[in-house]
N, C-alpha and C positions, 0 to 999 in steps of 0.2 A: 531450389527452395531454400528458403532462408528460415532459420531456426531460433525461436525465441525462448529463452528460460525465465519462467516466473518462479521465485523463490519465496516461500512462506516462512516466517522467521520462527517458527516453532516446528518441532517434530510431531508428524500428524500419520495417521494411517491412511491407506490408499482412498477409502470412501470419503474421508473428510476433505482430502487433496481434491477429489471428483466435484465435491459441493463447492469448493472455491472456484473451481475451472468452469463451473456451469453459469458462472455470471458473464462470461463472454459469449453471447449468443452466435448461433450459425450464421444469423445475418450479417454480422460484423466480421465474421472470420474470413480470410482470404486463402485462396487455394495455394499461394505461393509462399505462405508464412505457416511455418508448424510451431504450435505452442505447446510447450512442455511445462507442466507444473511439478514443483518439487519442494518438499519440507526439508527441514534441517535433520542431520543425524541425531542431535540432541540439543541441550540447551534451555531455553526459556520455555515458560507456560503461559503466562498472562500478560507480559509486559506492562507489569503493574508498579515498577520501581527501576531506580538507576541499575540496581543488582541486574535485574531481569532484561533490561536493554542493553546491557555491557555483553551478556550471555548471547543474546540474539544477534548483534554486531557481530560476534567472533563467529558464532556457527553459520550465519548467512555467508561470511567471507569463506568459510569452508566450504560451503555448498556451490559458490560460484567462482573461486578463484581460477579453476581448470577450463571454464566455459570456453574461452578462445580456442585453446587446443583441442576440446571436444568438438568444435565446429559451429558453436553457436554464434549467432549474428548479432545479437543484443541480449542484455539479461535485465531483469527487474527485480525489485524488492517489493514484493507484492504485499505491502501493509503500509497504514499509515504512520507506521514508526521509522519508515524510510531506512531499516536496519541495514547496515553493512554498505550503504551506498557509497559513502567517502572511501572506505578501504578498498572496495571493488573497483572504483575509479582510479584509485592508485595502482592496482594490480594490472587492471585490464586496458586494453585499447579500444575495444567494442563498446558501444553505448550501455551505459548504465543508469536505469531510470528509476526514481523513486515515487511511490504511489502519491504520498502527501505533496510532494514538490510538483507533480503534474496535476493533482486535482486543485491545488491553490493557484497554479499557473492558469490554468483553464476559468477560474472563478474570477480572476482580476480582469479577464478579457470580456466577460458576459455581464459585469456589474461593477459597481462602484466599492460596495463593501460587503464581505461574505461573513457568514457565521457557519461554524462547525457543530453539529448535532451527534453525540456520541453516546456510548453506552454508559459509563461510569467514571467517577473521578479520576481514578489514575490516568485514563486515557485522555480526559481533559487537560490534565497537567502537561501531558506528552505533546498535545497539540499547542499549548501555549509555548512550549520550548522551542518547536519547530518554528512557529511563526516569528519569534525573537531571531533564530537562526538564519532564516531566508528573508529577513528584512522586510516583512510584510505587515508590521503593526499599523500602518495608516490606513491600509485595506481591510483590516481585519476588525468586524464588528464584535464577535463574541463567540465563545464556546460554551455549549450547554449539554448536560448530560441527563438521563433518565434514571439513574442509579440501578442499573440491572446488571448484574455480573455477567459477561459475556461468555459464549460457549463456542469455543473454536473448531469443534468437531461437528456439531448439529447446526451451528450458526442461528439463526431465528427460528428454525422449525420447531412447530407446537407452541411458540409464544406470540405468533402473530397478533392475536387480537389484543393482547396487553402491550406489546412493545410498539406496535405501529402507532396505537393512540397516544401513547406518550411521546412517541417522536414527533408526532405531528403537533402536540400541544408545545412542546418544547421549540420546534422550529416556527411556529406561530408568534411565540414570545420573542424569539431572535428577530423576526421580521418588524412586530409591532413595537417591541420596546427597545431593542438594541440598534435597530436601523439597517438591518441586513436587507439586501435585494438579491441575494444568492445564498443558497443552502449547501454545505458540503457534508455528506455523510463522512461521520469519523472513524469508519473502518471498513476494510475490504468484507469483514463478516457481516456487514449490515445491509448488503444489495438487496436482499429479498423485500426490502422495506421502500426500494427506490420508486417502484411503480405506483405504489400507493401514495407516497408524498408527492410526486409528479401530478398526481390526478386531484390533489385537495390543496396543493399550496398554489399561491399566485405569483411565483417566481421560478428560476431554473432551479434544479436539484443536481449536484454533481455526485456521480458514482465514481469514487476514486479506482477502482480496479478497472473501468472501462477508459477513463481518462489516461490511466498510465498504459493500458494497451496501445491505446491509439498514439500516444507520446512516443512510444517504442516503434510503432508503425511509420511514423513521421521522420524519426530520426534514420531508419533504414532507407526510406523512400528518397531523402535528400543527400544521403551519404555523409551525415556529420556525426561527430561524437564528442564527447567531453573534452575539454581543455587539459592537455598533459603538464601545462604551465600551472595550472590551477591545483591539479592532482599528480604530482611528478611520480615516477615509477620508483618501487623500492631499491635500493642497492643490494640488498639480500632478500632472497625468496624462500620462504620455508612452507610450501603449500601442503607437506605431509604432516603438518604438526598435528592435526586431529585424527589422523587416519586410525590410531590405535582405540579410539574410542568407539564402541558398538554402536550402531544405528538403534534406536529405540522400536522402529517399525520397519518393515519391509515394504518398500514402495516400488 
């Protein structure tokens, strides 16, 4: 049995973590891989600013830095922020996967240019920064948002009628006006809209949570991990730095 740890970049109660876990359906899960979802002990809330993304990076590092000694085979930053990925690749030898990087890589394999449709302006800016960091500007058509504040606990529950229609509208604009031939959902909080968008759009729609999970699976199956030449290990390790901070939720 291989164990995979999916880290959400914010502190969440158990019921909210279960909502995120539900996007990996039983039909895609394998009996030889155990998937554990976890939030952070503290830190960010909305990922709406550089301040918040710095907190998320730090606390995702805290949540994952001991994964190797805990017996995990791979770890995933389960957010389009890819929080803590670089730091964890430096700290660990096991595969460390980012959801945005996985989703973007998949999109480049199934189309010429992709667009990201997300919830609100702060997340759109985060997408632009990731596209530049990953060197994907030539394959990137646009990012569009629906100006709806996200809810990391309830996700899209109760807002489907409004949110789905707005996402569809922006996705169609990305296709017709921006030249996208693949749409990527801009957050793992948005997976409930995936089936609707697949049913109404004329192109593939990438769910980043599933893309990240399958990327982890592939790394485990072929026995490969990130390059330690690219992410060298630290000379000094201080994994207990955040231990005195009490967790906001018992999970």
